[in-house]
N, C-alpha and C positions, 0 to 999 in steps of 0.2 A: 343456134347449133351448139355454141359453147355451153349454154345453160343445159341443153339436153344431155350433152356429154358429161357434164358435171353431175347431173342427177343420176345418170347411168352408173357413173363411178361410185357415187354414194351407195347405190343399191348393191353394187358388186362388193364393196367393202363391208356392208352390213351382212350380206350373205356369208362372206368369209368369217366375219365376227361370230355369227350364229353357229357356223360349222365348228369353229375352234372351241366355242363354249360347250357345244354338245359333246365333242370328243373328250374335253377335260372333265366334264361332269361324269362321263362314263368311266373315267379312269379312277375316280375317287380322290378325296381331298389330299391325303398324305402323298400319294403318288404324283398328283398334279403339281403339288408344291415342289417335290423333288425334281420332277421333269422340267419345270420352269427354271429352277436353279441351274440345272445341268445345261439347258439350251442357252440361256443368257450368259452363263459362265464362259461359254465358247464364243458366242456371237458378240457380246458386249465390248470386249477389248478391240474389236475390229471396226467399230463404228465411231462416228465423230463425237457423240456425247462422252465417249471415254476420255477424250482430251479435255473437254470442258470440265469433267469431274476431276481430272488430275490437276488442272489449274486451280480449281476451287480448293482442293485439298492443300496445294502448295501455299495458297494465300492464308488459309486458316491454320495450317500447321507448318509454319516456315522452317522449323528446326527438324522436321521429319526427314529421314533418309529416303532415297529412291526406293529402297527395299520396303520400308514401312508403307510408303504410298502405294506401291504395287500390291502389297498384302491387303490394304484397306480397299483398293479398287476391286480386287477379287471378291472380297466379302460383300461389297456393295452390290455387285452384279448378282451374287447369290441371293441377296435379299430381294432385289428387284425382279429376278426371275421367279421367285416364290410368290411375289405379289401377282404377277401375271398368271401363274398357275392356280392361285387361290380365288381369283375374282369370280370365276364361274360358279363357285360353291357358296358365295356369300348368302344367297337366299336360304340356304339350308343350315347355316351356322346358328347356334344358339347364342344370341347376343344379350341375354338377360343377366349374364354373370353366373348362371347356374349350370352351364354346360361344361364340357371338358376342354374346350379350346380357348375360351375367353374368360379371364378373371377381371373383375372390376373392383377398384379401390377408390375410396373417397366419395362414394355416393351420398354419404351423410352430409358432406359439405354442400353439395348441390341441393339436396332436399331442404336443408335449413334455410338457404337463401330463397328457394322457391316459396317456402312458407311465409317469408317476409313480404312476398308480392312484388319484389323489385324486378325491373328488367334485368336480363342476364345476357352477357356476351361471353360465349365460350370460344376460346381460341387455341389453336394448336398448329402443328406443322406436318409436313409429309414425311412421316417416319414409319418404319416397319411396314405393315399393310394399313395405310391410312384409311382405306375404305372400310376396314373393320371398325376403326375409330368412329367414322361418320355413321356407320350403321348402328353402333352401340349407342351413340348420342340420340339418334332418331328413335331407337327402341325405348330408351329410358325417358325421353321427353317427346311424347307424341305431339305432333303439330309444330315441332321446332322448325325455325326458318334456317335452311341450310344454304349457305353461300357457296357457289361453285363457279368454276370456269367451264363454259360449255364446250362440248366437243364439236369440231367443225362439221362432221357428218351428222346431219339432223336425225337420221334413223338410229344411229348408235347413241346419240345424245338422248333421244327419247327412251331407249331401252335402259340406259343408266339411271335416268330420272325415275322411270317406273320401278326400278329395283329399289331405289332409296325410298320411294313412296310406300312400297310394300313393307319396308322395315319400320315405317312410322313417320317419316318426314312428309309434311303436307304442304310446306311452302318452300319454293326454291328461288333463290335470288341470284341471277347471273351477275357476274362482276361488271361494273360500269354504272351508268346513270339509271338504267332501268332497275338494276338490283338495289341501288341506293334507295330508291323510292319504296321498294318492298321491305328493306331493312328498317327504314323510317317507320313504316306502318306497324311492323312487328314490335318495335321499341315502344311506340305509342300505346299498343295494346298489351304491353308487358309480357310479350311472348319471347322465349329465349331465341337467340340467334347464335349460330355456330359457324365459324369460318377458319380457314387456314391463313396464316399471316407470314409465311416464310418465303414467299416468292416475290420477285421483282415486280413493281408496279410503277411504270414510268410517269404516270400522272398522279402519283401519290406524293409523299413527303420524304425528305432525306433524314435518316436516323442512323446512328452508329450500329454496325454489325461486325463483331470481332475487331473492333477498333477501326473499321473502314466505313466510309459513307456508303449507304445503300438506300435505294428508293423502296419505299414501303407502302402497302395499301393501308391508308389511314382512315378510310370511311367508317369502318366499324368502331374504331377508337373514338372518332369524332362524335358519332351518334351516342356511343356509350356514355361519354362525358355529358352530352347534352341532356340525357334522360337519367343521369345518375345510376347507370346500370353497373352491376357487379361484373368485373372483368375477371373471368375464371379460366386459368390455364387448364388444358387437357393434354394428355400425352398417351402414347402407346409404345410398347416395347415388345419385340419378338423374343420369346424365351428359347424355344427350340421348335424347328419346323413350323407347322401352322398353329402355333400356340402363342397367346398374347396376354399381356397385362395392360388394361386400360386404367388410367389414373385421372381422377379429378383432384386438382390441387387447390390450395387456399387462394382466395381472390387476391389480386394485386392491390397494393395500397393506392389510394387515390392520389393523383398528382398534387404537388404542393404549389405549382405555378398558378397564378391567378389569371394571367393572360391566356385566352382560349387556345391560340396557336401554339404557345409554349407548352400548355398542358397536354395538347395532342402529341407533340414531339416527345414529351416526357413519358407519356403512356406507351407510345410506340417503342421507345428505347427500353422500357421495362419489358415489353413483349419480346423484343429481340433478345434481351438478356435471358429470358426463359428459354427461347429457342436455342441459344448458344449452349445453355446448360444441358439441354437434351442431346445436342450434337456431341458434346464432350462425353456424355454418359454412354451413348450408343452410336459412335461415329459411322459404323458401317450401315446403319439403318436409315440414314437420312437420304433424301433425294438430291444427290450432288450434281445431277446432270443438266442443270439449268444455269444460265449466267446470272448469278445473284448480285454481282458487283458492277462497278462502272465499266463501260465498254473498253476503255483504253487498257485496262488490266488484262483483257483477253487479246487485244490486238498485239500486245508485246509478246504473247506466247503463240500467236498465229492460230487461235482456236475460235 
């Protein structure tokens, strides 16, 4: 009975998801983006993730005033609302870099490394509308292995994977042991792998993040080092409304440590440093609403 109720709940959620997307698509991209910003601008401050985001901001910006944090929180909800409003329109966005909404910089860096035939690990974080970043990577690198955290509802998860497949992604590696095997196979075949590295992974390794210890997903870095893959940062920034700049950056320098575990930690520290730079550049556009640091830092603030 419990399984039947769960399945019924999944179907109901999927129907609501489809209805929401249909309404937003009919509204148009710019209006959907604005509507999402307006809705979450009002709802966001009333829900629990608001306090998580506030605590994260206090940890990262210890000298910021309450007024500064309040302003940053408001801008964060504006961005996240726009993400929600824009998602239904992703299949219609021109992600080639030739359209009006997405500009791409640094493709020459990527193409040069592809010509070398080396394995590639593209990594980034949840900034601006990160699904635009994922879609751009999938469009520019057909067959890229996209590492993702699956959605609990299998119907919605299938819809999202289908959307990414339509944009060019052909291999999807869920986080965890099953995903690790897929990443391994991609690296062995010298096919690019793309993943986000800015969220907490309890079974990963500890590396500094804004001067504080943070658990990080180390699987990608570990395999990149094993196969001498180029570790290439990627970023996205919102300019105004549903308009973005996607950037491919120069590869990270290889670790100097000779011990494998030390080299992985060094690589993760370098990746975290890149994420830190992106947060400082566009603080309102990061996904602040998850617990990135140790649990005790949130218990002290009751979030």
